[in-house]
C-alpha positions as CSV (number, residue, x, y, z in Angstrom):
1,X,15.5,18.0,86.3
2,X,12.1,17.2,85.0
3,X,9.3,19.6,85.2
4,X,6.1,18.7,83.2
5,X,2.3,19.5,84.0
6,X,1.2,15.9,82.9
7,X,-2.7,15.1,82.4
8,X,-3.8,13.0,85.2
9,X,-4.9,9.2,84.3
10,X,-5.0,5.9,85.7
11,X,-5.2,2.5,85.0
12,X,-8.8,2.6,85.2
13,X,-8.9,5.6,82.4
14,X,-6.6,3.8,80.7
15,X,-9.0,0.5,80.9
16,X,-11.6,2.9,79.7
17,X,-10.2,4.3,76.8
18,X,-10.0,1.0,75.2
19,X,-13.7,1.3,75.0
20,X,-14.2,-2.5,76.4
21,X,-15.0,-3.8,79.4
22,X,-14.2,-7.5,78.8
23,X,-10.3,-7.8,77.8
24,X,-7.7,-9.1,80.0
25,X,-4.9,-7.0,78.8
26,X,-5.0,-3.1,77.9
27,X,-2.2,-1.0,76.1
28,X,-2.4,3.0,76.4
29,X,-0.2,5.3,74.9
30,X,0.2,8.9,75.7
31,X,2.4,11.6,74.0
32,X,3.2,15.1,76.0
33,X,5.8,17.7,76.2
34,X,8.1,17.9,79.2
35,X,11.4,20.4,79.7
36,X,14.7,18.8,81.3
37,X,17.4,21.5,81.6
38,X,15.7,24.4,80.1
39,X,15.1,22.6,76.7
40,X,11.5,21.1,75.6
41,X,11.4,17.2,75.1
42,X,8.7,15.3,73.2
43,X,8.0,12.3,75.1
44,X,5.6,9.3,74.3
45,X,4.3,6.1,77.3
46,X,3.2,3.4,77.3
47,X,1.3,1.5,79.4
48,X,0.8,-2.1,79.5
49,X,-1.5,-3.7,82.0
50,X,-2.9,-6.7,82.9
51,X,-6.4,-7.6,84.8
52,X,-8.3,-10.5,86.6
53,X,-11.5,-11.3,85.4
54,X,-13.3,-9.3,88.2
55,X,-11.4,-6.2,86.9
56,X,-8.7,-6.1,89.4
57,X,-5.2,-4.9,88.1
58,X,-2.9,-8.2,88.2
59,X,0.2,-5.8,87.1
60,X,1.7,-4.2,84.1
61,X,4.6,-2.3,83.2
62,X,5.3,1.2,80.9
63,X,7.6,2.3,78.4
64,X,8.9,5.9,77.8
65,X,10.4,7.0,74.3
66,X,12.2,10.1,73.5
67,X,10.2,11.5,70.2
68,X,11.6,14.8,69.8
69,X,13.1,14.1,66.7
70,X,10.0,12.6,65.1
71,X,8.1,15.3,66.4
72,X,10.6,18.8,65.1
73,X,10.3,16.8,61.4
74,X,6.9,16.7,61.6
75,X,6.6,20.2,62.6
76,X,9.1,21.6,60.2
77,X,7.1,19.3,57.1
78,X,4.0,21.2,58.5
79,X,5.4,24.4,58.4
80,X,7.2,23.8,54.8
81,X,3.5,22.6,53.7
82,X,1.8,25.7,55.3
83,X,4.6,27.9,53.4
84,X,4.2,26.1,50.0
85,X,0.1,26.8,50.1
86,X,0.8,30.2,51.0
87,X,3.1,30.4,48.1
88,X,0.9,28.9,45.8
89,X,-1.8,31.9,46.4
90,X,0.7,34.4,46.4
91,X,1.7,32.8,43.1
92,X,-1.8,33.3,42.0
93,X,-2.0,36.7,43.4
94,X,1.2,38.0,41.3
95,X,0.0,36.0,38.0
96,X,-3.2,37.3,38.0
97,X,-2.5,41.1,38.3
98,X,0.0,41.1,35.1
99,X,-2.1,39.2,32.9
100,X,-5.3,41.0,34.1
101,X,-3.4,44.5,32.5
102,X,-1.8,42.6,29.7
103,X,-5.4,41.2,28.8
104,X,-7.2,45.0,28.8
105,X,-4.4,47.0,27.0
106,X,-4.6,44.0,24.3
107,X,-8.6,44.5,24.2
108,X,-8.6,48.3,24.0
109,X,-5.8,48.3,21.3
110,X,-8.0,45.5,19.2
111,X,-11.0,47.9,19.8
112,X,-9.6,51.2,18.4
113,X,-7.4,52.8,21.2
114,X,-6.5,56.6,20.0
115,X,-3.0,57.0,18.7
116,X,-2.4,58.6,22.1
117,X,-3.0,56.3,24.1
118,X,-1.5,53.3,22.1
119,X,1.8,54.1,23.0
120,X,0.5,54.3,26.5
121,X,-0.9,51.1,26.5
122,X,2.2,49.3,24.7
123,X,4.5,50.5,27.3
124,X,2.2,49.2,30.1
125,X,1.6,45.5,28.2
126,X,5.6,45.7,28.0
127,X,5.9,46.4,31.4
128,X,3.7,43.8,32.7
129,X,5.4,41.5,30.4
130,X,8.6,42.1,32.3
131,X,7.1,41.5,35.5
132,X,5.9,38.1,34.1
133,X,9.5,37.1,32.7
134,X,11.4,38.0,36.1
135,X,8.9,36.0,38.0
136,X,8.9,33.1,36.0
137,X,12.9,33.4,35.1
138,X,13.2,33.7,38.9
139,X,11.0,30.8,39.6
140,X,13.1,28.1,36.9
141,X,16.5,29.4,38.4
142,X,15.8,28.4,41.8
143,X,14.7,25.3,40.7
144,X,17.8,24.6,38.4
145,X,20.4,25.8,41.3
146,X,18.9,23.6,43.5
147,X,19.2,20.6,41.6
148,X,22.5,21.8,40.6
149,X,22.0,22.5,37.3
150,X,23.1,26.2,36.6
151,X,27.2,26.9,35.4
152,X,28.1,29.5,35.6
153,X,30.0,32.0,32.9
154,X,32.5,34.0,34.2
155,X,34.2,36.9,32.6
156,X,35.9,39.9,33.8
157,X,33.8,42.4,35.4
158,X,35.0,46.3,36.5
159,X,32.9,47.1,39.6
160,X,32.4,50.7,39.3
161,X,30.9,50.2,35.7
162,X,28.6,47.6,36.5
163,X,27.2,49.4,40.1
164,X,26.5,52.3,37.6
165,X,24.6,49.9,35.1
166,X,22.6,48.4,37.9
167,X,21.4,51.6,39.2
168,X,20.7,52.9,35.8
169,X,18.7,49.8,35.0
170,X,16.6,50.3,38.7
171,X,16.6,53.7,38.6
172,X,12.9,54.0,36.8
173,X,11.4,51.2,39.3
174,X,12.6,53.1,42.4
175,X,11.6,56.1,41.1
176,X,8.3,55.3,40.2
177,X,7.5,54.8,44.2
178,X,8.7,57.6,44.4
179,X,12.1,56.9,46.1
180,X,15.7,58.1,45.8
181,X,18.4,55.9,44.5
182,X,22.0,56.4,45.9
183,X,25.1,54.7,44.5
184,X,28.6,54.7,46.0
185,X,31.4,53.6,43.7
186,X,34.7,52.5,45.2
187,X,37.8,54.5,45.5
188,X,39.9,53.0,43.2
189,X,39.6,49.9,40.0
190,X,38.2,46.9,41.3
191,X,38.0,44.2,38.6
192,X,37.0,40.5,39.6
193,X,35.6,37.6,37.7
194,X,32.1,36.5,37.8
195,X,29.2,35.6,35.7
196,X,27.5,38.9,34.6
197,X,24.0,37.4,34.2
198,X,24.2,35.6,37.9
199,X,25.5,38.8,39.4
200,X,22.8,41.1,37.5
201,X,20.5,38.7,39.3
202,X,21.4,39.1,42.3
203,X,21.6,42.8,42.4
204,X,18.2,43.1,40.6
205,X,16.7,41.6,43.2
206,X,18.2,43.0,46.2
207,X,17.6,46.6,44.9
208,X,13.8,45.0,44.1
209,X,13.3,43.8,47.6
210,X,14.6,47.1,49.0
211,X,12.3,49.0,47.1
212,X,9.3,46.9,47.9
213,X,9.9,47.3,51.5
214,X,10.8,51.2,51.9
215,X,7.9,53.9,51.9
216,X,7.4,56.5,49.6
217,X,10.3,59.0,50.1
218,X,12.6,56.7,51.5
219,X,16.1,55.9,50.2
220,X,18.0,53.1,48.6
221,X,21.5,52.8,48.7
222,X,24.0,50.5,46.6
223,X,27.4,50.3,46.9
224,X,30.9,48.6,46.4
225,X,34.5,47.9,46.8
226,X,37.1,45.8,48.0
227,X,37.7,44.5,51.2
228,X,41.0,42.5,51.8
229,X,40.5,39.2,49.2
230,X,37.1,40.0,49.2
231,X,34.7,41.9,46.4
232,X,31.7,43.5,48.6
233,X,28.5,44.8,47.2
234,X,26.2,46.7,49.8
235,X,21.9,47.2,49.5
236,X,20.5,49.0,52.2
237,X,17.7,50.6,52.2
238,X,15.7,53.0,55.4
239,X,12.5,51.5,54.8
240,X,10.4,48.6,57.2
241,X,13.0,46.6,58.6
242,X,12.8,42.8,59.8
243,X,11.8,41.7,62.9
244,X,14.7,39.7,65.0
245,X,12.9,36.6,64.7
246,X,12.8,36.5,60.6
247,X,16.6,37.6,60.1
248,X,17.8,33.9,60.6
249,X,15.2,32.5,58.2
250,X,14.7,35.2,55.6
251,X,17.0,33.7,52.9
252,X,14.7,30.7,53.2
253,X,12.4,29.8,50.1
254,X,8.9,31.5,50.4
255,X,9.6,33.3,53.2
256,X,7.9,37.1,53.3
257,X,8.2,39.6,56.1
258,X,4.9,39.9,57.3
259,X,4.3,43.3,59.7
260,X,1.2,44.2,60.5
261,X,-1.2,46.2,58.1
262,X,1.8,45.6,55.4
263,X,0.1,43.0,53.5
264,X,0.5,45.1,50.6
265,X,4.5,44.3,49.5
266,X,4.4,42.3,46.4
267,X,6.1,38.7,45.7
268,X,6.5,35.3,46.5
269,X,9.1,35.1,48.2
270,X,11.8,33.4,46.5
271,X,14.0,36.4,45.7
272,X,16.3,36.1,48.5
273,X,16.8,32.5,48.5
274,X,17.5,32.6,45.0
275,X,20.2,35.5,46.1
276,X,21.5,33.2,48.5
277,X,21.9,30.3,46.1
278,X,23.3,32.4,43.3
279,X,26.2,34.0,45.9
280,X,26.9,30.4,47.1
281,X,27.7,29.3,43.8
282,X,30.5,31.8,43.0
283,X,31.9,31.0,46.6
284,X,30.5,34.1,48.1
285,X,28.4,34.6,51.2
286,X,25.3,37.1,51.8
287,X,23.9,38.3,55.0
288,X,21.5,40.8,56.1
289,X,21.2,43.4,59.1
290,X,18.2,45.3,60.8
291,X,17.6,47.2,63.9
292,X,14.0,45.6,63.5
293,X,10.8,46.9,62.5
294,X,11.0,50.6,61.3
295,X,14.5,50.9,61.0
296,X,15.2,49.5,57.7
297,X,18.0,46.8,56.6
298,X,21.5,45.9,54.9
299,X,22.2,43.2,52.8
300,X,26.0,42.3,52.3
301,X,27.0,40.4,49.5
302,X,31.1,39.0,49.9
303,X,32.4,37.1,47.2
304,X,36.5,36.1,46.7
305,X,38.2,38.3,44.7
306,X,39.6,36.9,41.5
307,X,41.3,39.1,39.2
308,X,40.8,38.4,35.6
309,X,43.7,38.0,33.3
310,X,44.5,41.0,31.0
311,X,43.6,39.4,28.0
312,X,40.1,38.4,29.2
313,X,39.6,42.0,29.4
314,X,41.3,43.1,26.5
315,X,38.7,40.8,24.5
316,X,35.6,42.0,26.3
317,X,36.5,45.4,24.9
318,X,37.0,44.3,21.6
319,X,33.3,42.3,21.7
320,X,31.4,45.0,23.1
321,X,32.9,48.0,20.9
322,X,30.2,49.6,18.5
323,X,29.6,48.5,15.1
324,X,27.5,49.0,11.5
325,X,24.4,48.0,11.4
326,X,25.1,45.6,8.2
327,X,22.9,42.7,8.8
328,X,23.2,38.6,8.0
329,X,21.1,36.1,6.5
330,X,19.3,34.0,9.1
331,X,17.0,30.9,9.3
332,X,14.7,30.2,11.9
333,X,13.0,27.0,12.5
334,X,10.4,27.0,14.6
335,X,6.7,25.5,15.0
336,X,5.5,27.8,17.0
337,X,4.1,30.6,14.3
338,X,3.8,33.6,17.0
339,X,7.4,32.7,18.4
340,X,8.7,32.5,15.3
341,X,7.2,36.0,13.9
342,X,7.9,37.8,16.6
343,X,11.8,36.6,16.1
344,X,11.5,37.5,12.2
345,X,10.0,40.7,12.8
346,X,12.7,41.4,15.5
347,X,15.9,40.5,13.5
348,X,14.6,42.2,10.3
349,X,13.9,45.6,12.1
350,X,17.8,44.9,13.0
351,X,18.3,45.0,9.6
352,X,18.9,41.1,8.8
353,X,17.5,38.9,6.2
354,X,15.4,36.4,7.4
355,X,14.0,32.8,6.4
356,X,11.6,31.0,8.2
357,X,10.7,27.2,8.4
358,X,8.1,25.6,10.3
359,X,9.5,21.9,10.7
360,X,12.4,19.9,9.9
361,X,11.5,18.6,6.2
362,X,10.7,22.4,5.1
363,X,13.9,23.6,6.4
364,X,15.9,20.9,4.5
365,X,13.9,21.3,1.5
366,X,14.2,25.3,1.5
367,X,18.1,25.2,2.5
368,X,18.7,24.3,-1.0
369,X,18.6,27.8,-2.0
370,X,20.0,29.5,0.9
371,X,23.4,30.2,2.3
372,X,22.9,31.7,5.4
373,X,24.7,32.8,8.2
374,X,23.1,31.8,11.3
375,X,20.5,29.2,11.6
376,X,18.2,29.2,14.8
377,X,16.7,25.7,15.7
378,X,13.9,25.1,17.8
379,X,15.1,22.0,19.8
380,X,11.3,20.8,20.2
381,X,10.3,20.7,16.9
382,X,7.5,18.0,16.3
383,X,9.0,15.1,14.3
384,X,12.2,15.5,13.6
385,X,14.1,17.7,16.4
386,X,16.5,20.1,16.3
387,X,19.0,18.1,17.5
388,X,18.3,15.6,14.1
389,X,17.7,18.5,12.3
390,X,21.3,20.3,13.3
391,X,23.0,17.1,12.5
392,X,22.1,16.6,9.1
393,X,22.3,20.3,8.2
394,X,25.8,19.8,9.3
395,X,26.5,17.5,6.8
396,X,25.7,20.5,3.8
397,X,29.3,21.7,3.1
398,X,27.4,25.2,1.8
399,X,26.9,25.6,5.7
400,X,30.1,24.7,7.0
401,X,30.9,28.5,8.1
402,X,27.0,28.8,9.5
403,X,26.4,29.2,13.1
404,X,23.6,27.2,14.9
405,X,21.8,28.3,17.9
406,X,19.6,26.0,19.7
407,X,16.5,27.7,21.4
408,X,14.4,25.6,23.8
409,X,12.4,26.0,26.9
410,X,14.9,24.2,29.1
411,X,18.6,24.7,30.2
412,X,21.2,22.8,28.2
413,X,22.1,20.1,29.8
414,X,25.4,19.0,30.5
415,X,25.4,16.0,28.5
416,X,24.8,18.5,25.5
417,X,28.5,20.0,24.9
418,X,28.9,17.7,22.0
419,X,25.5,18.7,20.3
420,X,25.6,20.4,16.7
421,X,25.3,24.2,18.5
422,X,27.2,26.5,18.6
423,X,25.4,28.7,21.0
424,X,22.2,27.9,23.1
425,X,19.1,30.3,24.3
426,X,16.4,29.4,26.8
427,X,12.7,30.6,25.9
428,X,11.7,33.3,25.8
429,X,14.7,34.6,23.7
430,X,16.4,37.9,25.0
431,X,16.4,39.4,21.6
432,X,19.3,41.8,22.8
433,X,21.6,39.2,23.6
434,X,20.6,37.3,20.2
435,X,21.3,40.7,18.5
436,X,24.5,41.2,20.5
437,X,25.3,37.5,19.0
438,X,24.4,38.4,15.6
439,X,26.5,41.2,15.3
440,X,29.9,39.5,16.5
441,X,29.0,37.0,13.8
442,X,28.7,39.5,11.2
443,X,32.2,41.2,12.3
444,X,33.7,37.9,11.9
445,X,32.0,36.8,8.5
446,X,33.3,40.4,7.5
447,X,36.9,39.8,8.8
448,X,37.2,36.6,7.0
449,X,36.0,38.2,3.7
450,X,38.5,40.8,3.8
451,X,41.4,38.0,4.7
452,X,39.7,36.3,1.6
453,X,39.0,39.0,-0.8
454,X,35.3,37.8,-0.8
455,X,32.6,39.7,-0.4
456,X,30.3,39.0,2.9
457,X,28.2,36.1,1.9
458,X,24.6,37.0,1.5
459,X,21.7,34.1,1.5
460,X,18.4,34.6,-0.3
461,X,14.9,33.8,0.1
462,X,13.3,31.1,-1.3
463,X,10.8,31.5,-4.0
């Protein structure tokens, strides 16, 4: 059944629409919507009319074309363009706020802030840097996972330990909004295989999202359990809720829940999209339930339960056991002086002995007086890049036991698995992760020295 309110038109109006009174043939075209069996359809009507010299209609014919699919594509593109523009505006806002706080804190520190305020200003700058880093990391990870560039590094995880660790990590942020964070642990022991870094990213984003959309005095709840062949993690809040019409699109990129007078919620709308992609990489699903505005929300992550081999669990316990803080010798080759100095200070503060070079030639000449245990190389060095430098240093027999670590602003490519690096860090380097890696190296050197009866190797600084 056709049902439509069509505009009134005739061959005379079509003739006039051409803007000419002396053409023997006229072509007219209109696009309009109709309702067919309760569904909206877009149609294009074309009319071809022929007239005699006096303007009398001799004849004509028309064509009707269904253009619904094209119109839907156009509407989708227009909506994506609108969301992209909104995202860029929000991104500028989200970047400007922490940058302003950091800039002001640094200026106050340089102007001679009192000792009592120095610690507060440093804490403020540190928190805002963490905000920036998380935003940039999420943006990069969303691009990588969309392009299929993220490869999971699965390892054994004990669910109770993981939930308690995530709760502790988010407790300060939640408490700062005067909210309560409740953690409900599984009744028994649940062990499974997953990428720890990515799973932490999933839960951190869910907790952050729940807290952002929950009022002061509200409650955020994190729980986990085994349900049949699945590991299930839930994040529940009693906050603002999600309108029914938005629940279907809540995991789309750049989507934010917008309610009247609630534009104060920070974010650029990528957290939940990234959550969905990372969960799907694990072979799982994520869903949301909400009773609507003011009724809170509950996000549920379901992942296949893959029990880890017992040998892997024991190996993980060994890697994470406490150790002494005796350092190793480290060489850093980095052309950015600020990055090099920050790494140098951080490693020296942890008890390691550090030598720094700004480029490949300087490192090759200065390495003659050193026997470093670890060599950190910037991939993007000017002239001789990190790949070439690593290949040339590997030819030095004195460095056969050295650990080579690549540093880059880009994710390691799948084709780089045959390069000369033992490990790879994406900038900005997580200092804690780097220190843990060096601690593993220190224990390895100590064991090797004990087995051979020799003392732990130690590098010397160049003269």
